[in-house]
N, C-alpha and C positions, 0 to 999 in steps of 0.2 A: 504494500500500500504506500502511496506517495506520502511524503512528509511535507508539511508546510515549512519552508525554509525561512529563517529569520532574515530580516533586511540587513544588508551589509553596509558598512560605513561608506559615506559619499566618496571618499578618496579612492575606494576600490572599484568604482564604477567603470572606469575606462578599461581595466584589465579583466572585467567580469565576463564570463561566458558560461551559459547554462551547462550543467553536467549531462552526459549522455543518459538517455532514458533507459533504465534497466529492463523495461518491459518491451523495448523496441523489437519489432519483427517486420519482415518484408512480406507483403501480400501482393497478389496479382489483381489489378483492377481492369476489368473489361470495359473498353470504350463503346458506348452505345452509338449505333448509327442513327443519329437524330433525323437524317434526311428522309427516312422511311415513315416518320411520324406525321399524323395530321397536324396542321398548324396549331390548333387549339389544345393539343396534348403535349406540345413542346413549350416549356416555360420561357424559352428564349425568344419564341415567336408569338406566343399567345398575347392577346390584349388584356392588360391588367388595369388596376386603378391608376389614376393620374400620377401618383407619387411613387409607384412601384414598377415603372416600365423601363428603367435604365438597363442598358446592355450588360453592365457589370453584374447586376442582380440576376439577370436571366442566365448568364454563364455560371454564376455561383449555384443557382438552383439546379442546373444541369449536373454539376459536379456532385452535389448532395445526392441526387437521385442515382447517379452512376455508382457511387460508393455504397449506398444502401442496397441497390439492386445486386451488386456483386456480393455483398455480405449475405444476402438472402439466397442468392443462386448457388454460391459456393458451398453453402451448408444444406442445400436441398430443402430449404424451408418452403419454397414455392414450386419445387419440381425442376424440370430441366429445360423449360422454354428458353430460347436464346435469342435476344434481340441485339446481340453484340457483333462487333467486327473483330478487329485485332486487339490483343491484350497488351498491356504495358505494366511495368513494375512501378509501384508507388509505396512510399514509406508510411507505415502506420504503427501505432503502439497498441498492444492488446493485453488485457488481463482477463483470465478466464477461470471459471469454477465449474467443475464437473466434466462430463464427457463431451466430445465434439465430433464424433464419428457417427456414421449411419448411412442407410441406403435412401435412395430417392423415393419420395412419397408421391405417387401419381394420382391419388384421388382428387376429385374436385373439391376445392376449398372456398371458404368465404373469408375474405380479408376486409377488415374494417380499419379505415383511416380516421382515427379520433383527432378532432381539431384540424380537419382537412383543409380549411380555408377554401380557396377557389379551385383546389384540386391538382396542384403541380405534381406532387408525388403520386397521388391516387390515379390520375389519368395515365401517367407514364407507365406505371406498373400494370394497369388494366390493359393497355395496348400490348405490353410485352408478354403478358400471361393471359391470353384470351380464354383459356380453359377454366379459369377461376372466376368467381363472382366477387365484386368489390362494392363496398358501401362507404360513402363519405359522410361522416358525422360532424356537425358543427352547430354552435349556438348562434351564429351570426346569420341573420336572414339574408343580408346582402351577399355574403359569400356563397351561401347555398344557391341563391338565384343565379349568380355568375357561374357557379359550378354546373348547374343544370344547362345553362347556355353552352358551355364548353363541351359537355357530354353530347348534346344534340349536334353541335357543329362537328365533333370528331366522329360521330356515328358509331359510338361505342355502345354495344348492347349488353355488356357484362358489368356495368357500373351504374349505381344509382345513389341518390343523396337522401339524407335524413336530418331534419332540423331537430336537434336533441341535445340534452346535457349528456356528458360522458357517463356520469354515474347512474343515469336512468335509462340508458340504452339496454334493452331487454331481449335483443335477438341473439341467436346463437352465432358463433363465429369460430374460425380456426386460428387466425393470425391477427394480431393487433399492431397497427402502425401509429406512431405519434411523433411527427416532425415539428419541433419547436413549439410545443404546447406549453403555455406559460404556467409557472408556479406549481401549485399542488395538483393541477390536472394531470401532469405526468405521473405523479404518485398514485392517483386514482386508477390510471390505466395499468400501471405495474401491479397494483394490488388486485385488480380485477383478473389479470392474467394469471397471477399466482394462485388465486382462489379457484379459478376455472381451469387451471392447468392448460394454458394456451401459449403458443409461440408469440413472441413480440419483438419489435424493433422500435426503440424510442431514442430520439435525439433531443434531449431537453434544452430549454433556453430560459432566460430571465429567472435564474435561480433565486435571486434575492426577493423576487415577487411572492415567494411562498409566504412571506410575512403578512402580506395584504391580500392574499387570495387572488393575486393577479392584478392586471390593470383595472382601473375604475370602470372603463368601458365594458370590460368583460363582466364585472360585477353587475352592471346594469342589465346586460343581456341575460345573465343568469336569472336575475330577479324577474325579468319579463317572462322568460320561459316557465319558471316556476308558477307564476300567476296564471299563465295560459293553461298549464296542466291542471291546476286546481279548478279554474273556471270550467274547463272542458270535462271535468270528472262527473260521473253520474250520481255519486253518493258521498256522504261525509266520510264513510269508512275509507273510501279510495283517496279522498283528500288527505286524510290523516296518514295513510300509508305513504303517499308521495312526499309529504313533508317530513315524516320520520326517516324515510330512506335517504333524503338529502342531508338531514341533520346528522344521522349516524355516520354517513360517509365522510362528512367534513370533520366530525369529532375524532374519527379514527386516524386521520392524517396528522401526525405530530412529528416534530423534528428534534433531534436527529432520528432517522428512520430505523437504523439498526442498533442492536444491543452493543455491537462492537464500537460504534461511534459514540454511543451514550456513555460508555465506560471511559472515553477519552475527553469528552467535553459536554457541557450542559447546553440547553437550548439557546441561551443568550449568546454564548460563544459561537455556536454553530451558525446562527443567523449573521454574525459578523463575517464569518467565513463565506457564507452565501452571498452577502453583499459584495465582498471582494471578488468573488467569482464572476460577477456581472460587469466588472470593469472592462471597458472597450477602448481605452486610450483617450488622448486629448490632443490639443493643438501642438503640444511640445513633444509628446511621446506616442509612438505608434504601438498598439497592442501586439503587432506582429514582429516587432523588433526583438532581437535576442538580448534582452537586458533584464536586470533584476526587477524592473517595474512590470514587465510583461510576464516574467516567470511566476511570480507570486499569484496573480489572478488565475493563471492556467492551472497551477497546482491546487489552488482552492477549488476550482471547478472540478478537477479530477477527484478531489476528496469528497465533494458533495455527491458525485455520481457513483463513487465506490460505496458510499453509505447506502445509496439506493440499491446497488447490486447486492450487498451483503444482507439487506433486508429481505430480498427475494430468496436468498440461500437459507437464511435463518427460518423463514416461513415454510421451508420444505419444497421449494420449486423442484419438480422431479426431472430436471434436465440440465443442460449446459447454460450458464449465464456468463456473458462476456462483456467487458468494457473495452470498446475499440476506439482508439483515437484516430479520427479521419484526418485527411490531409488539410493543411491550412487553406487550400483553395476552396474548401467547403464553407469557410467562414470561421469565426471565433467559436461559435457554439457547435463544436464538432465532436462531441462525445456520444458514441452510439452504444446504448445498452441493448444487447441482443440475447433473447432467451429462446432456446430451441430444445424441445423434448424429443429425445431419440430413444432412450430406454426408460422404462418406468421405475426409476429409483431416485433416491434423494441425491441432489448435487453435493459434491464433496469439495470443501475449500482446500 
């Protein structure tokens, strides 16, 4: 497990260089042939909102999808469909618990993308794996409307949307995805997958937001959906069940998540680490530079995600749980937590 390094004296800054990562491994990343994709299923060409149409963001989204796709494909989580061309070698760091081998599973699966937004990851994977069914779940009505438009434009028949809270989604599924789902929502996805014993691939972001349950806008949309559910219910018992389900889910999410991390620090200290993990640079210092200023936030982020990983292990997730550091080209929020059930036994640390 990563240790949070103490800040060095200012006079050492010029000679500072981050130590090699002891968990570094080389993996093969298959480059997706994006020219085969419908325009609306390619994040670099799809029409987004006014503030999110930059070329740089589109390329970054492509890279995120490529790395997640390769992680899922190489572990046979979604089977053997191949939308790739040539392979290339890329550096990533990986920390794993449990077994990682197994045979290809060919049965039709249902994959749910929680917090799918307008569907960048969802649509790309639905195109690459036409034999599976995909569901995009989000609490933002505008995002769901845009997703529906992209689904129709791409003429994809194996994907649909659902306006819903993560914790009240009640359909069966085989694999859960969560790309940059804010705050405690990632923990809800992980908790659900551990309880239901499902495969998952989560790339968390906005770690410090766990304190406030995410952005204020997200809180407003949550409240609106809860009100809609209650108004649309047929009886008071159902109303109470809905309210209790949401309250119980929120109460169960406390930090640190794992007993291992709780033995090291209390909640207040952990939240300070979480806030540090959200640092993304400033006008004077780039978060991508190899300096002591960028190293601390990265190690704080890894510590937070390892806490989530060990929570899954401690709760008896019956398969492999890995923390994979994706390349910097995927952005700063590049920690992939991947769970894959191969053999029905408890993961071993």
